[in-house]
C-alpha positions in Angstrom: -20.5 16.3 18.8 -17.8 16.8 21.4 -16.9 13.1 21.3 -16.6 13.3 17.5 -14.3 16.3 17.7 -12.1 14.7 20.4 -11.8 11.6 18.2 -10.7 13.7 15.2 -8.2 15.6 17.3 -6.7 12.3 18.5 -5.3 11.6 15.0 -1.6 12.5 14.7 -2.2 13.7 11.1 -5.0 15.5 9.2 -8.2 13.6 8.7 -7.7 13.5 4.9 -4.5 11.5 5.4 -6.4 8.9 7.5 -9.2 8.6 5.0 -7.0 8.7 1.8 -4.5 6.1 3.0 -7.3 3.8 4.0 -9.1 4.2 0.7 -5.8 3.7 -1.3 -5.1 0.6 0.8 -8.5 -0.9 0.0 -8.1 -0.1 -3.7 -4.7 -1.9 -3.7 -6.3 -4.8 -1.7 -9.0 -5.1 -4.3 -6.6 -5.2 -7.2 -4.4 -7.7 -5.4 -7.4 -9.9 -4.7 -8.3 -9.8 -8.4 -4.7 -10.6 -9.5 -4.4 -13.4 -7.0 -7.7 -15.0 -8.2 -6.7 -14.7 -11.8 -3.2 -16.1 -11.1 -4.7 -19.3 -9.5 -7.9 -19.7 -11.6 -7.0 -19.8 -15.3 -10.6 -20.1 -16.2 -11.2 -16.5 -15.3 -10.3 -14.2 -18.1 -7.8 -11.4 -17.4 -9.3 -8.0 -18.1 -6.2 -6.5 -19.6 -5.4 -5.7 -23.2 -2.8 -7.7 -25.1 -1.5 -4.9 -27.2 2.3 -5.2 -27.7 4.0 -3.8 -24.6 0.9 -4.1 -22.5 0.3 -7.7 -21.6 -0.8 -8.6 -18.1 -0.8 -12.3 -18.8 2.9 -12.5 -19.6 3.7 -10.3 -16.5 1.8 -12.3 -13.9 2.7 -15.8 -15.1 5.8 -17.6 -16.0 9.4 -16.9 -14.8 9.9 -13.9 -12.5 6.2 -13.9 -11.4 7.0 -15.2 -7.9 9.5 -15.1 -5.1 10.5 -18.3 -3.3 7.5 -20.0 -4.9 5.0 -17.3 -3.7 3.3 -15.4 -6.5 3.8 -11.6 -6.4 0.0 -11.3 -6.5 -0.2 -13.1 -3.1 2.7 -11.0 -1.7 0.7 -7.9 -2.8 -2.4 -9.2 -1.2 -0.5 -9.7 2.1 1.0 -6.3 1.8 -2.3 -4.6 1.3 -4.0 -6.6 4.1 -1.3 -5.3 6.5 -1.4 -1.8 5.0 -5.2 -1.6 5.2 -5.0 -2.7 8.9 -2.3 -0.1 9.6 -4.4 2.7 7.9 -7.6 2.1 9.8 -8.7 5.1 12.0 -8.1 3.0 15.1 -4.5 2.4 14.2 -4.0 6.1 13.3 -5.4 7.0 16.7 -2.8 4.9 18.5 -0.6 7.1 20.6 2.5 4.9 20.3 5.1 6.2 17.9 6.1 2.7 16.9 2.8 2.1 15.2 3.3 5.0 12.9 7.0 4.0 12.3 5.8 0.5 11.4 3.3 1.9 8.9 6.0 4.0 7.3 8.5 1.0 7.2 5.8 -1.1 5.6 5.3 1.6 2.9 9.0 1.8 2.3 9.1 -2.0 1.8 6.3 -1.7 -0.7 8.1 1.0 -2.7 11.3 -1.0 -2.8 9.3 -4.0 -4.0 7.6 -2.0 -6.8 11.0 -0.8 -8.0 12.0 -4.5 -8.3 8.8 -5.4 -10.0 9.0 -2.5 -12.5 12.5 -3.7 -13.3 11.2 -7.2 -14.0 8.4 -5.8 -16.2 10.5 -3.4 -18.2 14.0 -4.9 -18.4 13.3 -8.6 -18.2 9.8 -9.3 -19.5 9.5 -6.3 -21.8 5.8 -6.1 -21.0 3.7 -4.0 -18.6 0.7 -5.1 -16.7 -1.9 -2.3 -16.2 -3.3 -4.0 -13.1 0.2 -4.2 -11.6 0.8 -0.5 -12.5 -2.3 0.3 -10.6 -0.8 -1.5 -7.6 2.5 0.3 -8.1 0.8 3.7 -8.2 -1.3 3.0 -5.2 1.7 1.9 -3.2 3.7 4.9 -4.2 0.8 7.2 -3.4 0.5 5.8 0.1 4.2 6.1 0.6 4.2 9.7 -0.6 1.4 10.7 1.7 3.1 9.1 4.7 6.4 10.6 4.0 5.1 14.2 3.4 2.8 14.3 6.5 4.5 14.5 9.8 3.1 12.3 12.5 2.7 14.1 15.9 1.8 11.7 18.6 0.3 12.7 22.0 3.6 12.3 23.8 5.3 14.7 21.5 2.5 17.2 21.7 2.5 17.2 25.5 6.4 17.5 25.5 6.3 20.5 23.2 3.5 22.2 25.1 5.3 21.8 28.4 8.5 23.3 26.9 10.6 20.1 27.3 12.8 19.1 24.4 
């Protein structure tokens, strides 16, 4: 039991932040895997309504569905593989501040990307993909959690407790 408590205390944030960011990353990863498979295998039906403004097929195919020849679904997959790795309990327990800064920078990159993708969906394609919206919301939720929860690493805690600034 003591070992379990010491491991929990080694996280620089609340345990709910560790669990929630990992779960959200895995949800985003799952959606990205699905969108990547559907993008490359046209034999798999896209589970998305085609009702006027909502049309995933138009959004994930054709012009503006890739960057430098890489489909956005693949970029999302790469993003969520990296984010899921950064949100594992082992990475959260790392005492180096740079690890936590990289996680935050990755989430900022994700949010900037979703602003661009939403612009493409709304202003250029005039259609919205519900699966993509799920990825956008997941990315923004991770970002929001990371921004609103201060990371306190072991070095900072020991500095504060010793009275050093």
